[in-house]
C-alpha positions, 0 to 999 in steps of 0.5 A: 525486462525479463532480466530485471530481478523485479520481473519475478515471472510476471504473467503479463506486462503491457506497455500502452502508448497513445502519443496523441494524448501524451499517454505512456503507461505500463500494466503489470499482471504478476500472478493470476492464480486466484483471479484477475489482477486487481490493483491501483493505477499510479501516476508519477513523474518517474526519472526514466522508463526503467524506473517506471517499469521496476515500480510497476513490477514490484507493486504488482507483485505486492498486490499478489501477496496482499490480495492472497493474504486478504482472502480476496479472489484476485491476483496481483496487478498494478499500473503506472502512468508516466507523467506529473499528475499536477501538470500532465493529467487530462481527461483525454489521457485518463480515458485513453488509459481506461480504454486500454484497460477495457481492451484487456477484457477483465484480466486487470481491474484498476483503482486509485493509487498515488496521483490518481483520485476518486474523481479520476477513477470516475473518468476511467469508468466512462471507458471501462467496466473494470474499475473500482473505487468509484462508488459513493461510500462512508469511511467505514468501507461498506459502500466502496468508493475512495479506498484511503479511509479504509486503508487507514482504518485497517492500518490503525487496527493492525498497528494496535495489534502490533503494539500489543505484540511488541510492547505488551500493551492494549492502548496507544496512550502516550505512545510516540509515533512518527508518521512519514507522509500526510496524504490521504492515508497518513492524515487519517491515520494521524487523526485516529492515533491522536484520538487514541492518545498517541503523541505524534511526530509528522513530516510531509513535503507539503508545508501547509499539511504539516502546519495543519497537523501541528494545530490539529494533533499537537504534533511535533514537526520533523524534516521530511528527509530526517523523520526516520531518525526521530526517537519514537516507539513506532515509525509509520511510513505513509509516503512512497516506498523504498524508505527502509534501506542500508542507509536509513535502517541504522539511523532508526530509533524505534522498536516497531515499523508499521505503515501504509507505504507500499514496498517499504523494504528496498531489498529482502536483506533490509528485512533481515537488517531490521530484525538484527537491530531488534526492530519489528517490521509489519509487512506493508502488504499485510497491514495496508490491505483495507483499501483493496478489501473495500474496492474488491467487494465493491467490484464484486457487488458485495457491500452488505452493511458491516461485512467489509468493515469486519473484513478490514478489522480482521487485518489486526488478527492477520498481523498478530498471526504473522508476528506470532508465526515469525517469532515461533519459526525464528524468522522475520515477519517479512519472510513469514508473511511471504510464506503464508501468501505462497501457501494460499497461492499454491505451487505457482506462488513458489517463486523467487522474490523481487528485490 
């Protein structure tokens, strides 16, 4: 593991095995300069343990930079459970994982991610105090709970700012946006875009969701494997990461990439490849921070009316700052965002980047 490029000087990586309940999991703590590691738990049917390890490492590093730029008193942490959530998830498995989190003594705070729901987080709460994303709340984010609506809100605000920077316009009316993935965040983003007058092209592996989007948003439908090739103004990846690589980037027909998926760039070089094609990329950990902002304040007990909503809406200003800094420095937004996060982390943040 130490030789993996994705290791990136992680502070701590814990492997959890509870064969009696079928649990195999990894908790990765990347950088705790600013506080305990905070990040969601993902349950996924990985091809092998190496793929799960790399995913945990890359995701936790992303949380370090996301929490830093969001101004949160938390470091970067993430966890993965190896298994198919539709087949392998049980209350006993979830409780065993939560017990392992509790044994870490607060060094890691867990929330939802792909394959883990708000109800699952409530199961976590039976065995650990170090969990968030479980409080009942509205979609504005003032009361915590499900982070997806807050992620979608911040994504929409950040996308508005990016559109202003790239296209020089203050509205989304008539803008063509391709949304890849109609899960909890992608669906809510699509609803906001439709309400703002955007014209949608959508794709998802779930045919029922696609048909619902066609009816609800008058959306065009694209094959899941080809939506990145849609001729649009904005491509919004809202499924899994690694979608921007040497194969897909030459096929893009957009001017802006801004979406909720974590780790959209397969490698550092892919950010440079986007810039070479004249495509502006908004770093995912900058624009998708709304959910972690909400759950972090829930965990800290800071849920005053309007405070969290205002901090989520500030994502728009952060996006503008990153894009303007990149333009001024003649660099890519990905590198500008990394540099801004490292400045907040201080000297310990000066480390090589993960692939």
